[in-house]
C-alpha positions, 0 to 999 in steps of 0.5 A: 500500500502506498503511503499518502503524504499530506501534500497529496491529500491537500491537493486531492491527488489520491483515490479512495482505493488508496485509503481503503488499502487497495492498489492505487490507480496507474494515472492520477488526474491533475486537479481541476483549474479554477474557473474565471470569475463570472461577470456581474449580472448587472452594472448597478451598484448593489447595496449591502446595508439595510436602511434604518427604517427597516430596523425601526419596523423590526423593533416595532413588531417586537415591541407590539408583541410585548404590548399585546402580552402586557395588555393580555396578562394585566391581572397576573403579576408573575406573567407581567414580571416575565413580560417585563424581563422580555422587555429588558431583553428587547432593550438590550437586543435593540439598544446595543447595536444602536449604541455601537452604530453611534460610536463608530459608523461602520456603514454610514447612513446613505443618502438614497431614499427608501423608495430607491432602496426598495427598487435597487438590488440588495446583496446577500450571502446567497445572491442578489435580491431586490430591496423589497424582497430583502425587506420582506425576508427580514420582516416576515417572521417578526410580523407573523409573530406580531399578528399571532400574538394579537390573535392569542391575546384576543383568544385569551381575553375572550376565553378568560 
């Protein structure tokens, strides 16, 4: 059995038969050459930072959930205590990025309008989407939770 050295393993120049103890193949194919980068799909400037208005909408969704729970559990002190603790977590969740954004502007606020953001491409890890699609992806779960909290609050209030 031929010994595999570290360099051949890094370059993927071995066959699974070598690892399993079988005889190696006679010819080892050279590693594939890297492909050239594909040209950009469009020449528009892509945004990579969400506007502050989307963060405000996100905050109001979560704040609305807490208000719905606060109004629902008005008579129960223990439940209100848990809602108050959740309020402190929300303050930390929203406050820390807000304070850090004021200390040093990593992404300075842009001068483009919100309408421009919605129509321009937005760069994500998985590709480019429109600003409107990015906003929907960010706000869909918090908005669904908000409306679900309102429905739960109405059911609990009418049942109790």
